FIKE-329206 format. One record per residue (C-alpha): residue number from 1; residue in one letter; x, y, z. Coordinates in nm, 3 decimals. Each point is the difference from the previous one (the first is absolute). Layout:
residues N
<site NUM, A, <X, Y, Z>>
...
//
This chain:
residues 474
<site 1, X, <-0.372, -0.156, -2.912>>
<site 2, X, <-0.099, 0.256, 0.264>>
<site 3, X, <-0.057, -0.069, 0.367>>
<site 4, X, <-0.154, 0.235, 0.253>>
<site 5, X, <0.148, -0.039, 0.347>>
<site 6, X, <-0.192, 0.158, 0.287>>
<site 7, X, <0.208, 0.048, 0.313>>
<site 8, X, <-0.233, 0.077, 0.290>>
<site 9, X, <0.243, 0.102, 0.272>>
<site 10, X, <0.008, 0.152, 0.346>>
<site 11, X, <0.001, 0.363, -0.115>>
<site 12, X, <-0.117, -0.006, -0.362>>
<site 13, X, <-0.155, -0.200, -0.282>>
<site 14, X, <0.187, -0.007, -0.329>>
<site 15, X, <-0.071, -0.126, -0.349>>
<site 16, X, <0.301, -0.094, -0.210>>
<site 17, X, <0.008, -0.118, -0.359>>
<site 18, X, <0.253, -0.277, -0.060>>
<site 19, X, <0.111, -0.153, -0.328>>
<site 20, X, <0.319, -0.136, -0.156>>
<site 21, X, <0.144, 0.348, -0.039>>
<site 22, X, <-0.040, 0.131, 0.351>>
<site 23, X, <-0.222, 0.115, 0.284>>
<site 24, X, <-0.168, 0.336, 0.033>>
<site 25, X, <-0.238, 0.143, 0.256>>
<site 26, X, <-0.333, 0.109, -0.147>>
<site 27, X, <-0.196, 0.095, 0.311>>
<site 28, X, <0.087, 0.060, 0.365>>
<site 29, X, <-0.228, 0.112, 0.281>>
<site 30, X, <0.084, 0.030, 0.367>>
<site 31, X, <-0.249, -0.085, 0.273>>
<site 32, X, <-0.049, 0.131, 0.350>>
<site 33, X, <0.144, -0.160, 0.310>>
<site 34, X, <-0.211, -0.001, 0.317>>
<site 35, X, <0.130, -0.029, 0.356>>
<site 36, X, <-0.319, 0.007, 0.211>>
<site 37, X, <0.167, -0.128, 0.319>>
<site 38, X, <0.345, -0.103, 0.123>>
<site 39, X, <0.130, -0.300, -0.198>>
<site 40, X, <-0.295, 0.026, -0.244>>
<site 41, X, <0.080, 0.042, -0.372>>
<site 42, X, <-0.288, -0.005, -0.246>>
<site 43, X, <-0.097, 0.061, -0.362>>
<site 44, X, <-0.339, 0.069, -0.153>>
<site 45, X, <-0.093, -0.311, -0.205>>
<site 46, X, <-0.239, 0.198, -0.221>>
<site 47, X, <0.282, 0.239, -0.085>>
<site 48, X, <0.238, -0.288, -0.078>>
<site 49, X, <-0.259, -0.172, -0.222>>
<site 50, X, <-0.062, 0.325, -0.189>>
<site 51, X, <0.374, 0.042, -0.052>>
<site 52, X, <0.039, -0.357, -0.131>>
<site 53, X, <-0.296, 0.060, -0.232>>
<site 54, X, <0.158, 0.321, -0.126>>
<site 55, X, <0.320, -0.190, -0.076>>
<site 56, X, <-0.194, -0.256, -0.200>>
<site 57, X, <-0.131, 0.261, -0.241>>
<site 58, X, <0.331, 0.186, -0.031>>
<site 59, X, <0.090, -0.208, -0.307>>
<site 60, X, <-0.256, -0.145, -0.238>>
<site 61, X, <0.204, -0.241, -0.210>>
<site 62, X, <0.154, -0.268, 0.223>>
<site 63, X, <0.010, -0.376, -0.035>>
<site 64, X, <-0.017, -0.091, 0.368>>
<site 65, X, <0.026, 0.145, 0.351>>
<site 66, X, <0.197, -0.090, 0.312>>
<site 67, X, <-0.089, 0.127, 0.346>>
<site 68, X, <0.252, 0.038, 0.285>>
<site 69, X, <-0.132, 0.058, 0.352>>
<site 70, X, <0.130, 0.119, 0.338>>
<site 71, X, <0.012, -0.349, 0.153>>
<site 72, X, <-0.130, 0.008, 0.356>>
<site 73, X, <-0.247, 0.293, -0.015>>
<site 74, X, <-0.357, -0.123, 0.041>>
<site 75, X, <-0.366, 0.093, 0.049>>
<site 76, X, <-0.359, -0.129, 0.020>>
<site 77, X, <-0.288, 0.065, -0.240>>
<site 78, X, <-0.354, -0.104, -0.082>>
<site 79, X, <0.006, -0.276, -0.260>>
<site 80, X, <-0.344, 0.094, -0.128>>
<site 81, X, <0.041, 0.375, -0.044>>
<site 82, X, <0.379, 0.010, -0.033>>
<site 83, X, <0.015, 0.284, 0.251>>
<site 84, X, <0.288, -0.001, 0.251>>
<site 85, X, <-0.098, 0.001, 0.366>>
<site 86, X, <0.350, 0.081, 0.128>>
<site 87, X, <0.292, 0.207, -0.118>>
<site 88, X, <0.302, -0.180, -0.137>>
<site 89, X, <0.213, -0.093, 0.301>>
<site 90, X, <0.350, 0.054, -0.137>>
<site 91, X, <0.295, -0.237, 0.044>>
<site 92, X, <0.172, 0.264, 0.217>>
<site 93, X, <-0.293, 0.002, 0.244>>
<site 94, X, <0.082, -0.138, 0.348>>
<site 95, X, <-0.338, 0.023, 0.174>>
<site 96, X, <0.005, -0.374, 0.071>>
<site 97, X, <0.341, -0.006, 0.169>>
<site 98, X, <-0.149, -0.071, 0.344>>
<site 99, X, <-0.210, -0.284, -0.143>>
<site 100, X, <0.305, -0.153, -0.167>>
<site 101, X, <0.194, 0.029, 0.326>>
<site 102, X, <-0.279, -0.180, 0.190>>
<site 103, X, <-0.016, -0.278, -0.256>>
<site 104, X, <0.377, -0.030, 0.012>>
<site 105, X, <-0.002, -0.027, 0.381>>
<site 106, X, <-0.261, -0.276, -0.036>>
<site 107, X, <0.240, -0.196, -0.221>>
<site 108, X, <-0.198, 0.051, -0.321>>
<site 109, X, <0.306, 0.101, -0.200>>
<site 110, X, <0.094, -0.367, -0.020>>
<site 111, X, <-0.307, -0.054, -0.217>>
<site 112, X, <0.051, 0.302, -0.227>>
<site 113, X, <0.364, -0.090, -0.058>>
<site 114, X, <-0.082, -0.364, -0.070>>
<site 115, X, <-0.291, 0.063, -0.238>>
<site 116, X, <0.050, 0.344, -0.153>>
<site 117, X, <0.375, 0.036, 0.062>>
<site 118, X, <-0.063, 0.343, 0.151>>
<site 119, X, <0.054, 0.147, 0.347>>
<site 120, X, <-0.279, 0.168, 0.191>>
<site 121, X, <0.018, 0.361, -0.112>>
<site 122, X, <-0.261, 0.264, -0.090>>
<site 123, X, <0.179, 0.044, -0.332>>
<site 124, X, <-0.189, -0.299, -0.139>>
<site 125, X, <-0.366, 0.009, -0.096>>
<site 126, X, <-0.144, -0.266, 0.232>>
<site 127, X, <-0.012, 0.202, 0.322>>
<site 128, X, <-0.139, 0.301, -0.191>>
<site 129, X, <-0.281, -0.211, -0.144>>
<site 130, X, <-0.065, -0.142, 0.346>>
<site 131, X, <-0.013, 0.355, 0.137>>
<site 132, X, <-0.270, 0.082, -0.254>>
<site 133, X, <-0.209, -0.293, 0.121>>
<site 134, X, <0.014, 0.115, 0.362>>
<site 135, X, <-0.017, 0.376, -0.050>>
<site 136, X, <-0.235, 0.052, -0.298>>
<site 137, X, <-0.359, -0.110, 0.077>>
<site 138, X, <-0.098, 0.023, -0.367>>
<site 139, X, <0.254, -0.270, -0.081>>
<site 140, X, <-0.171, -0.242, 0.236>>
<site 141, X, <-0.342, 0.090, -0.141>>
<site 142, X, <0.118, -0.058, -0.358>>
<site 143, X, <0.159, -0.329, 0.099>>
<site 144, X, <-0.332, -0.117, 0.143>>
<site 145, X, <-0.171, 0.101, -0.324>>
<site 146, X, <0.263, -0.180, -0.209>>
<site 147, X, <0.117, 0.324, -0.164>>
<site 148, X, <0.330, 0.074, 0.175>>
<site 149, X, <0.319, 0.014, -0.201>>
<site 150, X, <0.340, 0.031, 0.166>>
<site 151, X, <0.325, 0.033, -0.187>>
<site 152, X, <0.305, 0.186, -0.111>>
<site 153, X, <-0.038, 0.294, -0.238>>
<site 154, X, <0.056, -0.213, -0.311>>
<site 155, X, <-0.305, -0.213, 0.083>>
<site 156, X, <-0.210, 0.316, 0.036>>
<site 157, X, <0.119, 0.137, -0.334>>
<site 158, X, <-0.050, -0.332, -0.179>>
<site 159, X, <-0.344, -0.047, 0.151>>
<site 160, X, <-0.113, 0.347, -0.103>>
<site 161, X, <0.170, 0.011, -0.342>>
<site 162, X, <-0.025, -0.360, -0.128>>
<site 163, X, <-0.285, -0.140, 0.208>>
<site 164, X, <0.230, -0.271, 0.136>>
<site 165, X, <0.072, -0.008, 0.374>>
<site 166, X, <0.354, -0.136, -0.002>>
<site 167, X, <0.358, 0.056, 0.107>>
<site 168, X, <0.327, -0.163, -0.104>>
<site 169, X, <0.241, -0.218, 0.205>>
<site 170, X, <0.270, 0.269, 0.029>>
<site 171, X, <-0.251, 0.229, 0.171>>
<site 172, X, <-0.168, -0.275, 0.200>>
<site 173, X, <0.339, -0.102, 0.138>>
<site 174, X, <0.027, 0.346, 0.162>>
<site 175, X, <-0.317, -0.037, 0.207>>
<site 176, X, <0.108, -0.260, 0.260>>
<site 177, X, <-0.316, -0.193, -0.090>>
<site 178, X, <0.148, -0.209, -0.281>>
<site 179, X, <0.134, -0.348, 0.063>>
<site 180, X, <0.319, 0.049, -0.198>>
<site 181, X, <0.057, -0.370, -0.070>>
<site 182, X, <-0.359, -0.065, -0.111>>
<site 183, X, <-0.051, 0.331, -0.180>>
<site 184, X, <-0.346, 0.039, 0.155>>
<site 185, X, <-0.168, 0.193, 0.281>>
<site 186, X, <0.061, -0.172, 0.334>>
<site 187, X, <-0.298, -0.060, 0.229>>
<site 188, X, <0.205, 0.013, 0.320>>
<site 189, X, <0.173, 0.322, -0.095>>
<site 190, X, <-0.334, 0.158, -0.090>>
<site 191, X, <-0.140, -0.111, 0.336>>
<site 192, X, <0.303, 0.135, 0.184>>
<site 193, X, <-0.053, 0.350, -0.139>>
<site 194, X, <-0.380, -0.016, -0.005>>
<site 195, X, <-0.021, 0.029, -0.378>>
<site 196, X, <-0.295, -0.186, -0.161>>
<site 197, X, <0.149, -0.211, -0.276>>
<site 198, X, <-0.320, 0.020, -0.205>>
<site 199, X, <0.050, 0.377, -0.036>>
<site 200, X, <0.346, -0.035, -0.158>>
<site 201, X, <0.065, 0.009, -0.377>>
<site 202, X, <0.082, -0.294, -0.222>>
<site 203, X, <0.371, -0.052, -0.063>>
<site 204, X, <0.085, -0.017, -0.369>>
<site 205, X, <0.329, -0.007, -0.189>>
<site 206, X, <0.206, 0.318, -0.032>>
<site 207, X, <-0.026, -0.021, -0.380>>
<site 208, X, <-0.260, -0.115, -0.248>>
<site 209, X, <-0.349, 0.104, -0.098>>
<site 210, X, <-0.101, 0.199, 0.308>>
<site 211, X, <-0.302, 0.177, -0.148>>
<site 212, X, <-0.106, 0.290, -0.216>>
<site 213, X, <0.052, 0.356, 0.119>>
<site 214, X, <-0.202, 0.308, -0.094>>
<site 215, X, <0.084, 0.105, -0.353>>
<site 216, X, <0.038, -0.360, -0.113>>
<site 217, X, <0.356, -0.044, 0.128>>
<site 218, X, <0.108, -0.346, 0.116>>
<site 219, X, <0.149, -0.035, 0.347>>
<site 220, X, <0.272, -0.264, -0.036>>
<site 221, X, <0.211, 0.053, 0.314>>
<site 222, X, <-0.057, 0.116, 0.358>>
<site 223, X, <0.263, -0.008, 0.272>>
<site 224, X, <0.174, 0.185, 0.286>>
<site 225, X, <0.209, 0.297, -0.112>>
<site 226, X, <0.322, -0.130, 0.158>>
<site 227, X, <-0.034, -0.336, -0.176>>
<site 228, X, <-0.066, 0.182, -0.327>>
<site 229, X, <0.319, 0.199, 0.056>>
<site 230, X, <0.192, -0.323, 0.066>>
<site 231, X, <-0.110, -0.135, -0.338>>
<site 232, X, <0.083, 0.333, -0.162>>
<site 233, X, <0.351, -0.018, 0.142>>
<site 234, X, <0.048, -0.320, -0.200>>
<site 235, X, <-0.019, -0.248, 0.289>>
<site 236, X, <-0.061, -0.346, -0.143>>
<site 237, X, <0.205, -0.244, 0.207>>
<site 238, X, <0.068, -0.070, 0.367>>
<site 239, X, <0.234, 0.259, 0.148>>
<site 240, X, <-0.100, 0.282, -0.235>>
<site 241, X, <-0.074, 0.296, 0.227>>
<site 242, X, <-0.111, 0.360, -0.011>>
<site 243, X, <-0.043, 0.285, 0.247>>
<site 244, X, <-0.252, 0.278, -0.056>>
<site 245, X, <0.037, 0.322, 0.198>>
<site 246, X, <-0.335, 0.172, 0.026>>
<site 247, X, <-0.199, 0.110, 0.304>>
<site 248, X, <0.148, -0.312, 0.156>>
<site 249, X, <0.280, -0.217, -0.136>>
<site 250, X, <-0.081, -0.351, -0.117>>
<site 251, X, <0.238, -0.277, -0.095>>
<site 252, X, <-0.121, -0.312, -0.179>>
<site 253, X, <0.200, -0.299, -0.116>>
<site 254, X, <-0.124, -0.303, -0.188>>
<site 255, X, <0.038, -0.331, 0.178>>
<site 256, X, <-0.075, -0.366, -0.062>>
<site 257, X, <-0.193, -0.048, 0.324>>
<site 258, X, <-0.315, 0.125, 0.174>>
<site 259, X, <0.190, 0.011, 0.332>>
<site 260, X, <0.232, 0.269, 0.133>>
<site 261, X, <0.247, 0.071, 0.282>>
<site 262, X, <-0.124, 0.169, 0.317>>
<site 263, X, <-0.102, 0.361, -0.050>>
<site 264, X, <-0.015, -0.019, -0.380>>
<site 265, X, <-0.334, -0.035, -0.175>>
<site 266, X, <-0.074, -0.275, -0.248>>
<site 267, X, <-0.238, 0.117, -0.270>>
<site 268, X, <-0.138, -0.097, -0.337>>
<site 269, X, <0.165, 0.207, -0.269>>
<site 270, X, <-0.250, -0.091, -0.271>>
<site 271, X, <-0.206, -0.289, -0.127>>
<site 272, X, <-0.034, -0.022, -0.374>>
<site 273, X, <-0.305, -0.176, -0.135>>
<site 274, X, <0.065, -0.373, -0.031>>
<site 275, X, <0.336, 0.011, 0.179>>
<site 276, X, <0.119, -0.060, 0.358>>
<site 277, X, <0.045, 0.304, 0.226>>
<site 278, X, <0.331, 0.186, 0.007>>
<site 279, X, <0.115, 0.077, 0.355>>
<site 280, X, <0.206, 0.287, 0.136>>
<site 281, X, <0.147, 0.132, 0.321>>
<site 282, X, <-0.119, 0.342, 0.107>>
<site 283, X, <0.160, 0.246, 0.238>>
<site 284, X, <-0.116, 0.352, 0.063>>
<site 285, X, <0.109, 0.321, 0.172>>
<site 286, X, <-0.304, 0.205, 0.097>>
<site 287, X, <0.161, 0.343, -0.047>>
<site 288, X, <0.236, 0.080, -0.287>>
<site 289, X, <-0.084, 0.307, -0.207>>
<site 290, X, <-0.255, 0.085, 0.268>>
<site 291, X, <0.294, 0.027, 0.245>>
<site 292, X, <0.184, 0.226, -0.243>>
<site 293, X, <-0.309, 0.218, -0.041>>
<site 294, X, <-0.033, 0.009, 0.381>>
<site 295, X, <0.354, 0.141, 0.027>>
<site 296, X, <-0.080, 0.257, -0.267>>
<site 297, X, <-0.313, 0.109, 0.185>>
<site 298, X, <0.211, 0.050, 0.311>>
<site 299, X, <0.223, 0.237, -0.197>>
<site 300, X, <0.316, -0.211, -0.017>>
<site 301, X, <0.020, 0.068, -0.375>>
<site 302, X, <-0.204, 0.200, -0.251>>
<site 303, X, <0.046, -0.166, -0.338>>
<site 304, X, <0.077, -0.359, -0.087>>
<site 305, X, <0.305, 0.116, -0.195>>
<site 306, X, <0.157, 0.096, 0.333>>
<site 307, X, <0.015, -0.364, 0.112>>
<site 308, X, <0.138, -0.141, -0.325>>
<site 309, X, <0.349, 0.065, 0.137>>
<site 310, X, <0.163, 0.052, 0.339>>
<site 311, X, <0.346, 0.140, 0.060>>
<site 312, X, <0.021, -0.152, 0.346>>
<site 313, X, <0.084, -0.363, 0.075>>
<site 314, X, <-0.301, -0.225, 0.064>>
<site 315, X, <-0.184, 0.101, 0.314>>
<site 316, X, <0.025, -0.351, 0.137>>
<site 317, X, <0.378, 0.020, -0.014>>
<site 318, X, <-0.033, 0.291, 0.241>>
<site 319, X, <-0.228, -0.190, 0.236>>
<site 320, X, <-0.329, 0.149, -0.127>>
<site 321, X, <-0.277, -0.244, -0.096>>
<site 322, X, <-0.363, 0.037, -0.097>>
<site 323, X, <-0.242, -0.291, 0.037>>
<site 324, X, <-0.289, 0.052, -0.247>>
<site 325, X, <-0.260, -0.169, 0.222>>
<site 326, X, <-0.251, 0.280, -0.054>>
<site 327, X, <-0.277, -0.259, -0.035>>
<site 328, X, <0.178, -0.277, 0.190>>
<site 329, X, <0.243, -0.260, -0.130>>
<site 330, X, <-0.102, -0.251, -0.263>>
<site 331, X, <0.220, -0.286, -0.129>>
<site 332, X, <0.161, -0.180, 0.175>>
<site 333, X, <-0.094, 0.150, 0.339>>
<site 334, X, <-0.376, 0.063, -0.033>>
<site 335, X, <-0.004, 0.243, 0.289>>
<site 336, X, <-0.274, 0.262, -0.007>>
<site 337, X, <0.108, 0.146, 0.336>>
<site 338, X, <0.330, 0.129, -0.142>>
<site 339, X, <0.010, 0.366, -0.096>>
<site 340, X, <0.238, 0.201, -0.214>>
<site 341, X, <0.292, 0.174, 0.166>>
<site 342, X, <0.334, 0.164, -0.061>>
<site 343, X, <0.276, -0.131, 0.224>>
<site 344, X, <0.344, 0.137, 0.074>>
<site 345, X, <-0.084, 0.368, -0.036>>
<site 346, X, <0.224, 0.269, 0.144>>
<site 347, X, <0.016, 0.380, -0.001>>
<site 348, X, <0.210, -0.029, -0.314>>
<site 349, X, <-0.267, -0.194, -0.194>>
<site 350, X, <-0.137, 0.194, -0.297>>
<site 351, X, <-0.324, -0.019, -0.195>>
<site 352, X, <0.198, -0.151, -0.288>>
<site 353, X, <0.133, -0.271, 0.231>>
<site 354, X, <-0.352, -0.091, 0.103>>
<site 355, X, <-0.123, -0.012, -0.359>>
<site 356, X, <0.298, -0.214, -0.096>>
<site 357, X, <-0.076, -0.238, 0.287>>
<site 358, X, <-0.356, -0.046, -0.129>>
<site 359, X, <0.126, -0.128, -0.337>>
<site 360, X, <0.249, -0.223, 0.177>>
<site 361, X, <-0.269, -0.136, 0.232>>
<site 362, X, <-0.219, -0.110, -0.291>>
<site 363, X, <0.302, -0.172, -0.157>>
<site 364, X, <0.092, -0.178, 0.323>>
<site 365, X, <-0.356, -0.119, 0.050>>
<site 366, X, <-0.003, -0.144, -0.352>>
<site 367, X, <0.334, -0.168, 0.075>>
<site 368, X, <-0.171, -0.172, 0.296>>
<site 369, X, <-0.280, -0.115, -0.228>>
<site 370, X, <0.232, -0.137, -0.267>>
<site 371, X, <0.215, -0.176, 0.260>>
<site 372, X, <-0.308, -0.174, 0.137>>
<site 373, X, <-0.110, -0.103, -0.350>>
<site 374, X, <0.345, -0.134, -0.088>>
<site 375, X, <-0.046, -0.280, 0.253>>
<site 376, X, <-0.250, -0.161, -0.238>>
<site 377, X, <0.118, 0.110, -0.342>>
<site 378, X, <0.319, 0.149, -0.137>>
<site 379, X, <-0.104, 0.309, -0.193>>
<site 380, X, <0.124, 0.016, -0.356>>
<site 381, X, <0.233, 0.287, -0.078>>
<site 382, X, <-0.044, 0.274, -0.074>>
<site 383, X, <-0.303, 0.084, 0.211>>
<site 384, X, <-0.235, 0.220, -0.199>>
<site 385, X, <-0.142, 0.311, 0.167>>
<site 386, X, <-0.253, 0.263, -0.095>>
<site 387, X, <-0.224, 0.266, 0.151>>
<site 388, X, <0.049, 0.362, 0.096>>
<site 389, X, <0.302, -0.048, 0.224>>
<site 390, X, <0.182, -0.190, -0.276>>
<site 391, X, <0.043, 0.338, -0.170>>
<site 392, X, <0.223, 0.119, 0.285>>
<site 393, X, <0.359, -0.097, -0.096>>
<site 394, X, <0.139, 0.042, 0.352>>
<site 395, X, <-0.267, -0.227, 0.147>>
<site 396, X, <0.049, -0.265, -0.269>>
<site 397, X, <0.374, -0.019, 0.058>>
<site 398, X, <-0.046, -0.018, 0.376>>
<site 399, X, <-0.262, -0.272, -0.042>>
<site 400, X, <0.233, -0.206, -0.220>>
<site 401, X, <0.275, 0.044, 0.262>>
<site 402, X, <-0.205, -0.119, 0.298>>
<site 403, X, <-0.163, -0.283, -0.199>>
<site 404, X, <0.341, -0.108, -0.127>>
<site 405, X, <-0.159, -0.077, -0.339>>
<site 406, X, <0.002, 0.159, -0.345>>
<site 407, X, <-0.317, 0.189, -0.084>>
<site 408, X, <-0.164, 0.058, -0.334>>
<site 409, X, <-0.182, 0.333, -0.009>>
<site 410, X, <-0.273, -0.057, -0.253>>
<site 411, X, <-0.027, 0.237, -0.296>>
<site 412, X, <-0.369, -0.092, -0.020>>
<site 413, X, <-0.188, 0.235, 0.235>>
<site 414, X, <-0.328, -0.191, -0.021>>
<site 415, X, <0.081, -0.355, 0.102>>
<site 416, X, <-0.330, -0.066, 0.176>>
<site 417, X, <-0.183, 0.097, -0.317>>
<site 418, X, <0.241, -0.199, -0.217>>
<site 419, X, <-0.040, -0.317, 0.208>>
<site 420, X, <-0.376, 0.047, 0.015>>
<site 421, X, <-0.016, 0.037, -0.379>>
<site 422, X, <0.233, -0.294, -0.061>>
<site 423, X, <-0.216, -0.226, 0.215>>
<site 424, X, <-0.312, 0.135, -0.171>>
<site 425, X, <0.157, -0.088, -0.335>>
<site 426, X, <0.068, -0.353, 0.121>>
<site 427, X, <-0.360, -0.020, 0.117>>
<site 428, X, <-0.100, 0.076, -0.359>>
<site 429, X, <0.238, -0.261, -0.139>>
<site 430, X, <0.256, 0.258, -0.115>>
<site 431, X, <0.337, 0.137, 0.114>>
<site 432, X, <0.141, 0.345, 0.064>>
<site 433, X, <0.376, -0.050, 0.013>>
<site 434, X, <0.217, 0.261, 0.165>>
<site 435, X, <0.346, -0.106, 0.123>>
<site 436, X, <0.102, 0.150, 0.337>>
<site 437, X, <0.228, 0.299, -0.043>>
<site 438, X, <0.162, 0.262, 0.214>>
<site 439, X, <0.334, 0.113, 0.135>>
<site 440, X, <0.197, -0.196, 0.258>>
<site 441, X, <0.136, 0.117, 0.333>>
<site 442, X, <0.275, -0.205, 0.160>>
<site 443, X, <0.020, -0.024, 0.381>>
<site 444, X, <0.290, 0.140, 0.200>>
<site 445, X, <0.112, -0.163, 0.324>>
<site 446, X, <-0.136, 0.155, 0.318>>
<site 447, X, <0.109, -0.053, 0.361>>
<site 448, X, <-0.198, -0.257, 0.195>>
<site 449, X, <-0.034, 0.263, 0.271>>
<site 450, X, <-0.250, 0.189, -0.213>>
<site 451, X, <-0.242, -0.290, 0.010>>
<site 452, X, <0.065, -0.041, 0.372>>
<site 453, X, <-0.082, 0.367, 0.063>>
<site 454, X, <-0.327, -0.025, -0.187>>
<site 455, X, <-0.092, -0.328, 0.169>>
<site 456, X, <0.058, 0.156, 0.340>>
<site 457, X, <-0.224, 0.294, -0.092>>
<site 458, X, <-0.273, -0.230, -0.131>>
<site 459, X, <0.014, -0.214, 0.313>>
<site 460, X, <-0.026, 0.313, 0.213>>
<site 461, X, <-0.316, 0.126, -0.171>>
<site 462, X, <-0.156, -0.345, 0.033>>
<site 463, X, <0.076, -0.008, 0.372>>
<site 464, X, <-0.131, 0.353, 0.042>>
<site 465, X, <-0.316, -0.080, -0.196>>
<site 466, X, <-0.069, -0.311, 0.204>>
<site 467, X, <0.050, 0.194, 0.323>>
<site 468, X, <-0.240, 0.275, -0.109>>
<site 469, X, <-0.258, -0.253, -0.115>>
<site 470, X, <0.018, -0.179, 0.333>>
<site 471, X, <-0.097, 0.320, 0.181>>
<site 472, X, <-0.293, 0.093, -0.223>>
<site 473, X, <-0.328, -0.101, 0.164>>
<site 474, X, <-0.151, -0.288, -0.194>>
//
């Protein structure tokens, strides 16, 4: 039994072959990132589609295919010709921040929280799709002609490759247009954002017979990459949690309810054909490895090996803190006005201190996320982590310390692909069994003052961001 998992991510598209013996990458291609204006982040949808297509032909003999997508990234295209009329507006894009702020000041967040479970933030697809309707005349013309299609990247790929215009509940739950309790597009939410409901894709199960792909391969699973990783980590019951450290850092924990505490996002983890939906809590940090790369670009270190160990005590113990709000603060604060900053610097501060503080800042932000999530569900132990930063032993130990929980550092480097393939197998009526494995890190006690120092720094950047925003002409 051989499954092909296609992981279409923020910086690359990868094809991985998964079977009972292991996982191996068979094709990887990076794509370009475009930044045409401040707060704009875009991809070329034609390039992404070509890369997905190239991954499909990387292996000829496979039994079924799973597709993992970016989540909130979205676009518009012509349903008749299949040609995109916009770039992909990436999940990191914040062009609709002012719109979200206006809607929030009008009290509209009450509706989004009640129906979709999501705060008003440009991170989610709804405001991006609404932006397309107001800013792209061709979208309005296609809508009038009955040819407009709006959706996340998975819907575009599935439309072009299988002929079925559809998305799955895990992806739909990231749009802020899905009524989470009903599992269907919500008319009032669509009206709030100016998104025509008739232009949205059908919502089908995450697994099952999802169509035939070029080359005769069966698509049997389609879901968000973070949810795929959660399944790959072995999460099966309420409380099972994982954290993935990529461009951003994302924590997910299975839960028994579609509701969540303030600041934490309820989401659909997956919906298997013929079964009720599985719910999860989601908490993200916008900048994780991107913050580390930012510090490297500034010259605070040259190679990643340099930051695998520090001789000095933690920077926070010396009053130095970095808040990784380089794209604002996500869970549980949802503050786009906040900006990244080092606090507590002195003439004695070194480049190494500042690099160390960046790693610590990402860990402290994830500690805030996990604390917020723990109000609703007690995470099972150990918490499983993966991603690029999980290969840094100093960071992993510090993270365990500030979380106060044991961590399992997965030995499987391709958990998104594994989870995607496992769900694809289930969609085909089969199983790929792979027990979670990895080495454990036990937490060490840390002074409460460390958390207090970081909290004070985070509060300061929020206050500073709000003050700056208040003086920008609107």
